[in-house]
C-alpha positions as CSV (number, residue, x, y, z in Angstrom):
1,M,55.4,127.5,-72.9
2,A,58.7,129.3,-72.9
3,L,59.5,132.2,-75.2
4,T,61.7,131.0,-78.0
5,I,64.0,133.2,-80.0
6,V,65.4,130.4,-82.2
7,E,63.8,127.1,-83.0
8,F,65.0,124.1,-81.0
9,I,65.6,121.2,-83.5
10,G,66.6,118.4,-81.2
11,Y,69.3,116.9,-79.1
12,C,71.9,114.2,-79.3
13,S,73.4,112.2,-76.4
14,E,76.3,110.0,-77.5
15,H,79.7,109.0,-76.1
16,G,79.1,110.9,-72.9
17,Q,78.4,114.1,-74.7
18,R,75.0,115.9,-74.8
19,L,74.3,118.5,-77.5
20,L,71.3,120.7,-78.1
21,I,70.6,121.5,-81.7
22,Y,69.0,124.9,-82.7
23,E,68.2,126.5,-86.1
24,Y,71.0,128.3,-87.9
25,C,71.0,132.1,-87.2
26,S,72.1,134.0,-90.3
27,N,72.5,137.3,-88.4
28,G,75.4,135.8,-86.3
29,S,75.7,134.3,-82.9
30,L,74.9,135.8,-79.5
31,N,78.6,135.8,-78.8
32,E,79.2,138.0,-81.9
33,A,76.5,140.4,-80.9
34,L,77.9,140.8,-77.4
35,H,81.6,140.9,-78.2
36,S,81.9,142.3,-81.8
37,E,84.5,144.9,-82.4
38,D,83.1,145.5,-85.9
39,E,82.5,149.2,-86.2
40,F,79.7,148.5,-88.7
41,K,77.6,146.5,-86.2
42,T,75.5,148.2,-83.7
43,R,76.5,147.4,-80.2
44,L,73.9,146.2,-77.8
45,T,72.8,148.5,-75.0
46,W,73.5,147.5,-71.4
47,N,69.7,146.9,-70.8
48,A,69.6,144.7,-73.9
49,C,72.5,142.6,-72.6
50,I,70.8,142.2,-69.2
51,R,67.6,141.1,-70.9
52,I,69.5,138.6,-72.9
53,A,71.3,137.3,-69.9
54,L,68.0,136.9,-67.9
55,G,66.4,135.2,-70.9
56,A,69.3,132.8,-71.3
57,A,69.2,132.0,-67.6
58,R,65.5,131.2,-67.7
59,A,66.0,129.1,-70.8
60,L,68.8,127.1,-69.2
61,E,66.6,126.6,-66.1
62,F,63.7,125.4,-68.3
63,R,65.8,123.1,-70.4
64,S,67.5,121.6,-67.3
65,F,64.0,120.9,-65.8
66,I,62.8,119.4,-69.1
67,F,65.9,117.3,-69.9
68,T,66.2,115.9,-66.3
69,S,62.8,114.4,-66.7
70,L,63.4,113.2,-70.3
71,V,66.9,111.9,-70.2
72,Y,67.4,108.7,-68.2
73,P,69.4,108.9,-65.0
74,A,73.2,108.2,-65.2
C-alpha cells in the first residue's frame, strides 16, 4: 500500500472531467507551503521540497496505474 499524507475520499468522472477528492487540509495547501511569501510561515528546506516532489511523482504514478485499471477505456 502507498504512503498516504491525506485521505483519499473518492473520485468523480462527469462531462469529460475527472476529479480526485481528498480530505480538507486545515494547515493549507502544498502550493501555499512551497510558494508562501508569508514571513510568519516557515519555509520548507530544499531537501523537504525534493522529498515532496518525489512523493507526489510516486503518488501520481500509483494513481495512474490504479485508475487505468478501474476507469473504463475511452
